N, C-alpha and C positions, 0 to 999 in steps of 0.2 A: 617487273615481270621482263622476261624476253621473247621476243617472237624469233622461232625458228623457221623459217621458209625450209621448204625440203626439196632434195634434189634424190630422184629414185634412179638407180644406173641400170640399165640392162643391156649387155651389149654395146657397152657406151655410151649410150643414148639416156635422155632423158624421160623417165614414162611414170604412169600412175597405174597401181593396179586397184581392183574396186575389190575390196574386203580381203586385200591378199591375195585372189586369184590368178594365178600367172597367165589363165587362159582368158582373162577380163583385162587385156593391157590397152591404154592408150599412150601412144608416144606423142610427147609436145615438143621435143627440140633434139639437133643431132649434137647440139655443143654445150655441154654443163658450164664450160667457163662463160659463157654468155649469159646464160642463166644467173649462174652467182653473181656476175657484175651487177644485173639488173636488182639482184636482191641488196645488194650493198648500196646502191644507189639510192636505193628507196629507205635506208636507215638500219637496215638488218646488220646486228653485231655477230649474230650465229647463224649457221647454215648447219642443217640436220641432213646428213648424206647417208643413203643406203644403199648398199651392194647387192642388190637382189640376185644376181649369179651366184656370189658367194655364199648368201643366205639358204642358196638351195645347194649348194656343191661343197660348200666348207674352203673352196679355193678363191683368194682375193683376183678375181678377173679384172675388176675395174680400178686397181690401187693406181694406176698410173694416171689415169682420170681425176681421182681424187687429190693427188699431188698436184696436178696442174690447177686445180681449182684452188688448194692452199696456197699455192705461189701467188696465184693472178690477183687475190682480193685480201683487203684488210678487212678479214671476218674471221671469228674463230669458227672450226669446223667441227661437227660431232657424226662420227663415222659407226655405222650398225652394217651388222650384215656378214657374218660367217666367221665370226670372232669364237673360235671354237675349243682353243688350246693357247698356253702363253705363249708360243713363239709367234701364232700370229696376232694376238693383241699388241705384243711389241713390233711385229712390221706394221701393222697400222698404224701404231704411234709414229713409226718412223718415218712414215708418208708425211708428217709435219702437223696432224689433225691433234687438236686438243683433247678431245675425249673419245673413249671407245664405247659403244654399248654392247654389253654381253646380254644375250637373253637365252637362248635354249640351253647354250653350255653349262651356263650357273644353274639352271632347273635340272639338270640332267647328273651333275656332279657340283652338289653346293659346298661339299668341303674344299673342292679346289678353287672356286670363286671365292670364299671366305679369306682362302690364302693369299690369294692374289689382290683382294680389296684389302688386306693388312700392311702390303708392300708398302714401304715409305715412300718410295722413288714412283709409285704411281698413284699418291693422294691427289684426289680431284680429277683423275685423268679417266675415270672408270665409271660409266654408267650402268645400271642395273635395266635391261630392258623388260617390262612384264606387259603382255601381250595378252588380253583374255577375253574369252566369249561368256557370257553370263555371270562374270566374275572367276571365273576358271580358268586357269592359264594354260596355253597352246604354246607349243616348240615346234622346231625344224621347218622354219616357212608359215606356221599356223597349221601344219598338215596334220599336226598331232596334239589330241587332247590329253590334258593331264586331271590328277584330281584335286590339285592343292589350288586353294584361292590364291589371289594376287595379294590380297590384304595380310594372307597370312606370312607369305615371303616378304613384303615389305617389312613387316613388325620385327623379321628377324635382322634389319640392318641398320635398327636405331643405334646410333655412336659412331658408326663406321664412317671413315672418310671418303664416301662415293662423292662423284660430282654431281649426280641426279638420278632421279630413278626416271624411266620415260615409261609412262603409263599409257597403253594404245588399246582400246576398244574395238576389236576386229571387227563387230557387225556394222559400227559406224566408220571406220577408214575408207577413206575415198567417196564417201557417199553423200557428205554434206549436209547429214541430217542434226548436226549438233552435238557438240561434247557430251559425255555421260559424265555430267558433274556429280551426280551422289557417288558413284562409284569412284569417279578422283577424287572427291573429298573423303572418301574412305580410305584411300592409299594416304592422302596427306596426313590424315588423322594417325595412322598406324606407325610413322614412322619421322625422326628428325632430318632425313636426308631432303633433298629439294627435289620437287616432283613436277615434271614436266610433261602436260597434257599433249595427248595424240589421239586422232581419228574422230572424223565427224566435223571440225571445223568449217563452219559454211557460212559466216557472216562476223560483224563486228560485236554484234550481241555475245557472241560466244567469247569472244575476247574478253569484254567485260564481265562476263560469267566467272570466266577461269581466274581474272584477277582476283573478284571479290572472294574467293575460296582460298586465296593463297597461293597459287600456283607459283613456280618460280619460272615457266615458260609454258608456251604453246607452240605446238609444231603447226603451220599452217601448208598444206600440199594443193589437193584440186581447186580450192577455194580462187588459190591466188591465179592458178592456168587455165581456169577458165572464167575469170574477170569477175568473181563473185564478191572479191576482197581487193581493196586497195592497200598493198603491203605498207605503204607510207603513213596511211591512216592507222593502220594497223600498230605500227611501232611506234606512234604517236601515242596510241590509247594506251599502251601496254606500259610506257615511259610515263604515263599520267600526265603528258604535256596538253591534253585536249580535253 
């Protein structure tokens, strides 16, 4: 299992939002490259980045900051936020990231996403972002509640050449209350695409629990920024070396 420490960008700065609420922001650092270097020094092989401005507006405001991170560290970068059309997805990939997370746009136009995922040149380079409250999907920066369940959409991806499904429990995101293991396990059972758990990681026990249900990865955000988790220990635990 991989650990994906998170860098959420807003106005070029490293921030975290509580439960996706833009009015509940904590700013942690002015330099995302410096943060990324700390992640790699601790053993991270992947970094999960989100352009929060793009998630809201659809414009890749922070793409240059993402590019600087990609060029500065020896780690793969997964980027989400604002991937609403093919041109934007291609622009994000051109920045050098290994994988682009498509969330709201996939839910709004599933045939478009299905066609995108079928492109051979994008095999392994796309992730489906499933963000849910009480099992039901939310879109557009989590401001719009949908009637479709996350498990239902995950089941449609069986056999697809996606790099991952990133499943986020919105109610737990940034709250350090633990991963929603039951809901994450349901997603894993619904598809053969690797599933990355997001939202609520607050301790090394969460890493162990994610590993036991066969998550492909776990995203760590606020827990690291606030000193709740030692990233080096988390990476070692996920790799099975401790």
